[in-house]
N, C-alpha and C positions, 0 to 999 in steps of 0.2 A: 815585748819583753816585759818580765818583771821577776819579784823574786824566784829562784835564788840566784839569777845572775845580776840584778840591780841590789846593792846594799846600801842604804845611805848612809850608814855609819861607819862607811870608808872614812869619811872625811870627817870624822869628829872624832878619830883614832886617839890624836893628840894636842898637845898645844898649839907646837908649832904650823900643823894640820888645820885646826881651826882659826889661828889667826891668819893662816892665809888664804882663805875662802871668808874670812869676813864681808858682809856684804856694807855697813854699816859703823864710824867708830868715833866716839865722843874724843874734841882736843878740847885745848884749853880756847884756842880760837873762835871755836863751835860758841862760850858761853860767855854774857853780862851780866854782872854784878848790877843790881839796884843798890841805889845811896839815898840814905836820908839825911836831909842840911833840915837845921833850926835853929833859930837866932840866940843869941845868952850866950856865956862864956864856959867855958872845962864842963862841957857837957856832953859825957859818951853813956847814954844810957838805953837799958836794953829793951827793947819794946817787947810787952809780956805775954802775949799769945802767939810772938815771934822769936823763940828762943836762938841765940847767936846773931841776930840783926840791931842793929843800932842805928839812934838818934844821937848825932854829930855834930856840937855847932862850929862854927868856922872855924875855929884859935884848935877844933883837936880833929878836924878831917883830916890834915895829914898824914898821921899817922896808919889810917881808911886806906888813902891813896896810897901809901909806901908797902903795903900790905897786896892790896890788891898786883901794885906794878912789881911786886918780887914774886909775884906767882907767875908769874906772864899775861893777867889778864890784858885784857884789850881796851876794854870797854866798858862803859858804865851806865845807868840809867837812871836820872839824879831828879830823886824828888825831894821838895821843899815844906819846908810847913812854917807858915808865916805865924808872924808876933798878931795882927790885924784882919779879921775879916769885914769884907762889909755885902751889900748885894750882888755890887758889877765883880768882884773880885781885882781891886783895883791892885792890890800886892804881887797878883802875876805877871803884869806887866810895867810894873814899876823898877827901872832903871835901878834903884837901890835893894829891889827885893831879894829874898832870898835864895832863890834859883839865881838870878843873873847876878850876885855876891859870891854864890858857891864856884860859879861856873869859872868867873874868871882868877879868883884861888886857887882851884882847882889845875888852872893853866897855867899860873905861875909853877905849879909845884911839877908837875908834867903837862909839858905841853903837847906832846906824842899822843897823851890817852884822849881817845874818842868818849867827847860828853855826848849822851843821846838824852834831851832834854825831854821830860813827860810834857805834855802840851795841854792841861786843859782847865779849869776854872774850880771842879768841885772844893778843894781844899784852901784855895781864897775866897770861898764865900759863903755870907751864914746862913745861907741855907743849903748846902755840905749838896745841893745839885751843879751840873756841867755848864749854868749858862743862866742867864737871867732869865727870872720869874715872871712871868705874863699872866696877869688877873682878867679871866674871860668876864667883861661882867653880863651877860646873857647867861651864862651856867653858871658861875658863882666856883669855877673851878680855874685852881692855878695850877701852869704848867712851864715848861723854858721856853723862850720865846727862839727859835731858830735861828732866824737871822740877826737878831740885835747881838745872840751871844756871840756870830762868825765876825760882826766886827771887832770882838772883845779878843776872840779866840785868835786873831789875824797880830795886835797890836802885841799879846805876849808871844808870838813866835817869834815877831823882828825883835822886839828886845832879848829875846833869850840868843836869837843870833848872834846880833850886836855884838852882848857879853864874851859871845865867845862858840857857844856851842856848833857840836859839828856835824849835827842831825835835830831836827824836829819830830817829837813822835806824839803826832794829838791824838790824844783818847778819848774825846768826847762823843763824838757819833753822832752829830750835827750831821744835817744835810748837807753837800755843800762846801763842808768842810776844807776836803783837799784844794780843791780848787781856789778856794776864796786866800788859804793861805800860801799855796804855791803862788799866788798873784800878787799878795803884799810881798812876800819873800823877794819878787821879781823884782819890785819895784823899787825895793828898797836895797836894792842890789847885791842881795843872798841868791843869787841864781843857781848857788855851785851848791849850795846845802841843802842835801837831800830833805825828801819825809818819810818816815816809817810811820805808815798809816798804820793805825789799831782797826784795821776794815770790818771783823768779824768780832765785834765786842760783844759779847752777849749777858744778859739778864742773871747773873750766875749767883750763889748761894755762898763760893767760893773766896768771895773778897774781903769775906770779914776780917780776919786780922789785918788786912792794910787799912781797911776803913779806921781801925783801930790807931793803927800806925800816923798816917796824915789824919784824924779828927776829921775824915770829911763823908760821916756819914748822915744821907738824905734828915733833915728836922722833919719834914713830912714830906706823903708818899712814898716814892721809888722813882726807880728809874725806865721802871720799861714804857718810856713812850718813847726811848729813844734811844736804848741799846738792848740786842736782840735779841727774839722770844729764842729759847731752849733747845726748845722741838724743830725749830727749821733749821734745814741745812738748804733748801734749794735757794732762799732769801740771802743765804753766806755767797752764792754766787753775784747776784745782784747787787749786796754790797759790794765786793771787791773789784764786779767789774765797771762799780758807777767812781771808786778809787784810783784805778789803772787808765782811766778815762781822763782823769781829773789832776795827771801828773804824781801819782805817789810813785816811790822809791822802793818801798818795800810793802810786801803785806804782812800782818797780823792775826793769827786766831786768839782770844783771850777768855776764857783760860785755856790751857792746853791739855791735860791729862782727858775730861771729861768730851773733846772736841777733836780726836785725833782722823776724824774721819773726815772733819772739814779744814783740819790740817792737808791732806790727801788730796781730796777735793779744791783746794787753791794750787796745789803743786801741781797735780794733772790740764789745769785750765788756764793756767797764764803764768808768765814766762819770768816775774821779778822774783826777788829772794822773798822766803815765806819764814815769817818769824813767830817762833812758839813761847807764848806769856807760861810760863810755870808759874802761878798766882801763890799768894800768900794762903789760902789754907793748904793748896795740895803741898805747899813746903810745910806746914803747920803738924801737918795730921804725920808726917812721916817722921818731924823730929819729935811729936807726942810716944807716938808708937816706938821706936828707937829709946827714947829715954825709959819706958816700960820695960826693956829688954825685950818687945815682942817682936819687932824685926830686925836685924841687920840694916842699919841705916846707909853705910856705901855702898853695897850691894840692889837695896832697893833704887838707891838714889843713881848707880850709872844703869841699871836696867829702865828705870823711866825716862832717863835721858837719849837712851839705846833707841828705843821706843819712839821719842821724839822725831828722831834724825830717821827712824825706819820708812814714818807717816807720811814724811818730805820735808821737816823743818830742817831749814837752812841753818839758824840762826835760835841761838833759846835763850832767853832774859830768864832767869833763874838765882834764888838768893841762896842756891847750894852752889853758885859760882866757885865759891873762893875754897868750898869743900872739894870740888871737884878739881879743882886748879894742883891741890894738895895729894888727891888720889893717885891724882896720872903723875906727878912725882914722883910717888915714892911707890909705883907698882913694880 
């Protein structure tokens, strides 16, 4: 049976019909707002390469948390910009580190707001790499030492959980990081704190504005020895499967926009919630084009978020979260 008996346009005739048959919808409960905190006082400083996104000092973070809460957003992804950096990222696991202090402060302001703590070393090391650097005397090359870095990542995760983080989100792409952190959390009495694994994190060009935001650009080389090759798809399954076996509670794909095939791949092969990270350059490109009047920002944002949902994302980390909440309130 075909045209003229079948007419696909029948179900597109009115807004009510389209709403009735819509397969995917974005709600405020799907999105997570990243928040950047820094040392200092009276700081609310816009990040130049990310219009509308700010650094907040601890004494100014209340206004951001109040706005997020008023919009109905239930979770944030917390990033810290430290005062001091060193070779082993000491500030990452300092009980008085910026993330730990901010977590305690935010929990005072809103105990019900879910805090997802980014667990990495790159913004805390003086090299800008996601772990401890090892110099190979035989080759003269320097690279991140996987197993030594795991020890510090465990300390970071435990200190974040002690401060009150609801979810630990390791973004380092070290081999065995989920197992190490799960074991460390369990031994410290945090067996009920979930791990949102950055399972498939590509060595992407889309991270540029974020590295400006947290001053984490590598001081030498790149991150291609630990982050994934953008050309590979099958490898994503292997990475995700490793994290599942090691005890991950969520599987993330980062970036999202250029990797929706990977989001679908994980959705079809695993039964854990799939997280899409709509990263900084994806955000900034839309903002820049909208500021020039070349695109309709709201329509572009909502189409993109709906596409993430259609691809299989259960949760979307996005710098547009507050904008999306406003769009949904005003529709």
